PASEKE-363124 format. One record per residue (C-alpha): y, z, x; residue in one letter. Coordinates in steps of 0.02 Angstrom, whole numbers. Last residue first. Example, Ala and Ser with C-alpha at 12.3 -4.5 7.8 and 13.67 -1.06 7.14 Angstrom:
BEGIN
        y        z        x   res
      -53      357      684     s
     -225      390      615     a
END
This chain:
BEGIN
        y        z        x   res
    -1907     -630      312     r
    -1841     -520      176     r
    -1666     -456      207     r
    -1649     -269      235     p
    -1641     -137       99     r
    -1504      -51        3     w
    -1578       81     -113     r
    -1681       28     -263     p
    -1626       54     -443     g
    -1497      176     -508     r
    -1452      327     -407     r
    -1395      480     -503     p
    -1211      520     -479     a
    -1172      614     -319     a
    -1201      799     -286     s
    -1094      826     -132     e
    -1161      841       45     g
    -1140      657       88     t
     -968      667       12     m
     -908      806      125     e
     -952      706      281     a
     -868      552      207     f
     -710      655      178     a
     -709      712      360     a
     -732      532      419     v
     -593      480      302     f
     -471      609      369     g
     -510      561      548     d
     -471      380      498     a
     -296      435      446     t
     -274      528      611     a
     -322      370      706     s
     -205      270      595     w
      -61      372      664     s
       82      473      592     y
      183      614      668     r
      296      496      768     g
      377      439      606     s
      461      610      595     r
      561      580      754     v
      618      410      688     k
      668      484      521     a
      775      614      610     a
      857      474      709     m
      890      376      551     g
      968      520      457     l
     1089      556      599     r
     1124      372      629     r
     1168      341      446     a
     1281      494      446     a
     1369      432      603     a
     1392      259      525     e
     1489      332      380     d
     1554      187      274     e
     1387       98      256     v
     1294      263      239     l
     1408      325       99     k
     1405      156       11     r
     1215      162       13     t
     1217      331      -74     a
     1342      273     -205     s
     1248      111     -243     i
     1084      205     -254     m
     1166      330     -370     e
     1216      188     -487     d
     1040      114     -472     v
      954      272     -530     g
      899      446     -481     d
      924      455     -293     v
      825      504     -139     l
      915      494       29     l
      843      476      203     g
      772      575      349     t
      862      741      321     r
      949      735      152     g
      788      700       58     d
      636      706      172     d
      572      532      132     v
      384      498      144     s
      343      646       33     e
      460      623     -116     v
      439      437      -84     l
      267      447     -165     g
      329      481     -342     v
      441      330     -378     s
      551      450     -479     s
      647      505     -324     r
      706      328     -300     y
      747      261     -128     g
      875      258       12     v
      784      240      178     t
      843      283      353     a
      835      164      502     v
      796      241      671     g
      688       94      719     h
      521      181      687     q
      601      242      525     a
      596       66      454     a
      406       65      473     e
      400      241      402     v
      489      192      241     v
      392       29      232     a
      231      129      212     l
      295      200       48     g
      178      338      -11     w
       97      302     -178     g
      247      202     -233     e
      316      170     -407     k
      477       99     -481     r
      526       25     -314     s
      710       35     -265     p
      672       49      -78     m
      829        9       21     l
      827       16      211     h
      997       56      287     v
     1093        2      443     r
      978     -144      481     a
      951     -235      646     g
      787     -149      690     a
      711     -191      522     l
      740     -376      552     l
      662     -371      725     e
      518     -269      655     h
      476     -400      526     k
      495     -538      655     r
      367     -453      767     r
      244     -424      625     e
      258     -606      574     s
      353     -656      417     v
      315     -677      233     h
      472     -726      137     g
      639     -718      228     h
      751     -710       75     f
      925     -697      149     t
     1063     -622       43     v
     1251     -631       77     a
     1270     -819       45     a
     1182     -805     -122     d
     1295     -663     -180     i
     1367     -745     -336     g
     1285     -621     -455     l
     1203     -764     -550     e
     1144     -837     -387     g
     1065     -673     -333     a
      979     -668     -502     f
      906     -842     -477     r
      843     -795     -305     r
      763     -640     -379     l
      680     -740     -517     e
      613     -865     -391     p
      542     -722     -284     a
      439     -642     -425     w
      278     -726     -366     w
      281     -635     -201     g
      355     -632      -28     g
      416     -509      102     g
      574     -461      194     i
      735     -468       93     v
      880     -458      217     d
     1041     -403      133     l
     1221     -424      189     t
     1369     -306      186     v
     1556     -328      216     d
     1631     -194      104     l
     1774     -255       -8     g
     1731     -156     -164     e
     1659     -314     -241     r
     1549     -326      -88     r
     1482     -152     -121     l
     1442     -192     -303     d
     1353     -356     -266     d
     1252     -283     -123     v
     1194     -136     -229     v
     1154     -254     -373     r
     1043     -355     -258     l
      953     -194     -208     a
      925     -158     -393     h
      852     -331     -418     e
      720     -282     -289     v
      639     -186     -431     q
      470     -162     -342     k
      392     -159     -516     h
      435     -343     -543     p
      345     -417     -392     v
      417     -471     -226     l
      311     -373     -102     r
      426     -262       -4     s
      536     -232      147     l
      716     -222       87     v
      860     -230      210     c
     1043     -188      229     l
     1150     -265      365     r
     1328     -210      394     v
     1430     -366      429     p
     1492     -402      605     g
     1526     -274      739     d
     1441     -126      821     a
     1263     -184      790     p
     1140      -42      755     m
     1050        5      914     q
      877      -66      938     q
      704       12      932     p
      593      -74     1061     h
      497     -236     1058     l
      404     -283     1217     g
      234     -261     1138     d
      243     -247      948     p
      291      -73      884     l
      145       45      859     p
       62       36      688     d
       84      182      569     i
      -36      298      481     g
      -39      332      297     n
      -84      502      225     r
     -256      565      177     i
     -249      679       24     v
     -424      727      -34     t
     -457      747     -220     i
     -621      828     -277     r
     -550     1004     -284     a
     -409      941     -395     a
     -535      893     -531     d
     -477      730     -608     v
     -412      753     -785     g
     -276      621     -792     l
     -145      753     -748     d
     -250      794     -594     v
     -235      611     -543     l
      -46      618     -556     e
      -44      779     -455     h
     -140      693     -316     k
      -10      553     -317     s
      125      685     -292     p
       24      759     -146     t
       16      593      -55     s
     -106      458        2     v
     -254      473     -115     t
     -442      495      -94     v
     -556      538     -240     y
     -732      606     -215     r
     -856      587     -356     h
     -928      692     -496     r
     -802      643     -631     r
     -805      462     -574     h
     -859      384     -739     v
     -750      504     -837     r
     -595      485     -728     p
     -618      294     -732     s
     -635      279     -920     v
     -480      377     -973     t
     -325      344     -868     s
     -373      187     -772     e
     -481      102     -903     l
     -360      147    -1042     y
     -212       91     -935     w
     -295      -77     -906     g
     -338     -102    -1089     l
     -160      -61    -1143     r
      -87     -180    -1014     g
     -212     -318    -1056     l
     -160     -311    -1239     v
       28     -292    -1218     r
       55     -400    -1067     g
       17     -374     -882     a
      198     -320     -850     v
      166     -171     -965     p
       40      -99     -839     w
      167      -50     -708     q
      234      114     -775     e
       61      189     -804     r
       -2      127     -636     h
      -64      283     -549     c
      -41      297     -362     h
     -128      254     -199     h
     -301      280     -272     v
     -459      267     -164     l
     -617      311     -260     v
     -755      372     -144     a
     -936      321     -174     t
    -1094      408     -114     p
    -1244      288     -111     v
    -1340      199     -250     g
    -1200       72     -264     a
    -1229        3     -440     v
    -1134      114     -561     l
    -1037      193     -416     t
     -951       26     -391     a
     -840       51     -542     f
     -733      -89     -467     f
     -578       17     -493     p
     -433      -30     -609     v
     -250        6     -573     g
     -273      -37     -391     n
     -425       77     -381     q
     -502       48     -211     t
     -689       85     -207     d
     -742      154      -38     v
     -932      145      -19     v
    -1035      258       95     v
    -1201      244      188     e
    -1192       55      186     p
    -1351      -48      206     a
    -1310     -227      258     f
    -1465     -334      281     g
    -1430     -439      127     a
    -1245     -428       84     l
    -1219     -616       67     r
    -1366     -639      -51     g
    -1531     -548      -61     r
    -1612     -389        3     g
    -1625     -311     -170     l
    -1483     -192     -128     r
    -1381     -343      -77     g
    -1410     -426     -244     a
    -1342     -273     -334     v
    -1191     -270     -219     m
    -1157     -455     -247     m
    -1165     -430     -435     a
    -1039     -288     -420     l
     -924     -398     -315     v
     -939     -537     -445     r
     -897     -421     -588     p
     -734     -362     -505     y
     -681     -523     -416     v
     -672     -608     -586     t
     -503     -528     -621     i
     -388     -587     -481     r
     -512     -718     -420     g
     -693     -725     -366     g
     -773     -697     -196     v
     -714     -654      -22     r
     -815     -571      117     v
     -717     -496      261     f
     -819     -430      408     r
     -715     -303      503     i
     -705     -308      693     g
     -516     -329      691     d
     -544     -487      588     r
     -710     -574      555     m
     -712     -707      421     e
     -798     -754      259     e
     -762     -864      108     r
     -606     -925      195     r
     -442     -930      101     s
     -341    -1087       66     g
     -294    -1037     -110     p
     -347     -856     -141     y
     -517     -770     -141     r
     -549     -591     -192     s
     -611     -443      -90     t
     -763     -363       -9     l
     -733     -277      160     y
     -883     -247      273     t
     -879     -114      410     v
    -1009      -74      544     r
     -954       91      620     v
     -946      109      811     g
     -790      215      822     r
     -679       63      850     r
     -751       -7      689     v
     -694      150      597     l
     -518      123      663     e
     -521      -58      601     a
     -580       -3      429     g
     -441      127      416     v
     -314       -6      465     r
     -388     -123      334     e
     -377        6      195     l
     -196       52      232     y
     -141     -129      252     t
     -216     -168       82     e
     -119      -27        2     s
       40      -83       89     g
       41     -262       30     g
      -62     -416       -9     g
       17     -540     -130     q
       -7     -697      -25     p
     -182     -632       22     h
     -199     -611      211     c
     -177     -422      193     t
     -332     -407       83     d
     -345     -410     -105     r
     -451     -338     -248     w
     -515     -200     -134     c
     -690     -139      -94     l
     -740      -63       74     l
     -924      -44      123     l
     -965       74      266     v
    -1106       70      394     e
    -1155      194      531     s
    -1070      341      448     p
     -954      442      561     a
    -1028      598      638     r
     -918      753      654     m
END
């Protein structure tokens, strides 16, 4: 099956952005796999303090423009200019565009002139309120009503069956939704899964962006409750985000400052070192499309305790076999207590999770995209508007 020669990826952030996370990792890993197959890949995204306007990374050309909101119209304007042979996209003629819908898509199909896939990790109904009353309502209207109508003839890609069901509930035709699950990076060279320490405090960990909907406060409550019961537990919080000061404040209010370490953004090696030393990985997120951190912890034989209601964890965690799914913070406390007190149970779940993690690879994820692209080029796309992409004038 032939991969397209050129692909354009759109996402409001990349992994170098201070608030970049799993969805950005997913898109970049797919882009890197496509590059390895001879595809020319350009990734359009927003700027952030200290960012470069352009750079090459893993063979992908990153082009940054605009901010959190202005990136959307500015990317569309750049695409229009590129089709006219002008601007920073002059000379780049993608056969396919991937429009990442992180709540709101770029609506790239209105200007692309080539088949466009809409990549959705999960729907954001529960997350929009944090944007404020007016912006939250507008965002949900664009996501739940406008986007399904604009993209009614286009291919959707999502990362789990539960997320597919969410899209169907919004009116997206199930036949136009392709589920392409996350891959997983190999462990850094020289780093191997470690045994859980035999003495000292039992270490718990959270691997997450620090934003409100990740609900890391619930993990802090788990630590507080278990320590009050006399269990010697600590928590490593791996990741950064604008909600970090609130989490530090809350840890202080609970009186568990000394038991919680906020590591912020760390290197890949350090991330895996921290995961490897944990007994349990906690994932109290309100919403996940899949939960890449679940599989990263599983590489080290570390099971996850997470929320059933978060949607995507229903697939990334095999409840009772590779981890535990619960229905609230009280149940999370109980489930974590069980694995802290019963090391054998934690090992059993962790080893099963490790075996399951071996199923996933970014190569397989890229295979899914190549197959989806092949289907798209045979589908009836929206009518083209204006000229097709053309080379730079000389």
